[in-house]
C-alpha positions as CSV (number, residue, x, y, z in Angstrom):
1,M,88.4,84.3,86.7
2,L,84.5,83.1,84.7
3,R,81.8,85.3,86.1
4,I,78.2,83.8,85.2
5,F,75.3,86.1,84.9
6,K,71.9,84.5,85.3
7,Q,69.7,87.4,83.5
8,Y,70.9,89.7,80.7
9,R,71.0,93.4,82.3
10,P,73.7,95.2,79.7
11,N,74.2,98.0,82.4
12,Q,75.4,95.1,84.9
13,I,77.5,93.8,82.8
14,A,79.3,96.7,81.3
15,R,80.0,97.8,85.1
16,Y,81.5,94.5,85.5
17,V,83.6,94.6,82.1
18,K,84.8,98.2,82.8
19,S,86.1,97.1,86.3
20,Y,87.9,94.1,85.4
21,F,89.0,95.0,82.2
22,R,90.3,91.5,81.1
23,G,88.3,88.2,81.6
24,R,85.7,86.1,80.6
25,L,81.8,85.9,81.4
26,F,79.0,83.6,80.4
27,I,75.3,84.8,80.2
28,V,73.1,82.1,80.5
29,G,71.1,81.8,77.2
30,I,73.3,83.7,75.2
31,G,76.5,82.4,75.9
32,A,80.4,83.1,76.7
33,F,82.4,85.9,75.9
34,E,85.7,87.4,76.5
35,F,86.5,90.9,77.2
36,D,90.1,92.8,76.7
37,C,90.9,96.4,76.9
38,G,87.4,97.1,78.6
39,R,85.5,95.6,75.6
40,L,83.5,92.7,74.8
41,L,85.2,90.5,72.0
42,P,83.0,88.7,69.2
43,P,82.4,84.9,70.5
44,K,83.5,82.2,68.6
45,N,79.8,81.2,67.8
46,Q,78.4,83.7,66.0
47,N,74.7,83.8,66.5
48,L,72.7,86.8,66.2
49,K,71.4,86.8,69.4
50,A,75.4,86.9,71.0
51,L,76.2,89.4,68.7
52,N,73.3,91.9,69.1
53,A,74.1,91.4,73.4
54,L,77.6,92.4,72.6
55,S,76.4,95.4,70.6
56,E,74.3,96.1,73.4
57,V,77.0,95.6,76.0
58,N,79.6,97.5,74.3
59,R,77.5,100.6,73.7
60,E,76.5,100.4,77.8
61,I,80.4,100.9,78.1
62,Q,81.0,103.9,75.9
63,S,77.6,105.4,77.9
64,L,79.7,105.0,81.0
65,A,82.8,106.3,79.9
66,A,80.7,109.7,78.2
67,D,79.1,109.9,81.7
68,V,82.4,110.3,83.7
69,I,83.8,112.8,81.4
């Protein structure tokens, strides 16, 4: 299943990744990502914008996990 996000909202993307655990997503203006084990994986095209988005979303995922505990 491929989810398309029209706007880059790290918190919303983090909640989606955390809930589905494995899959693919596309962020308009940034690119396509895969996620597994509740974390975004590095994209095939490693441009700076995609890597910054990857690290920011993964930080949001970690903060969601810290909020639960």
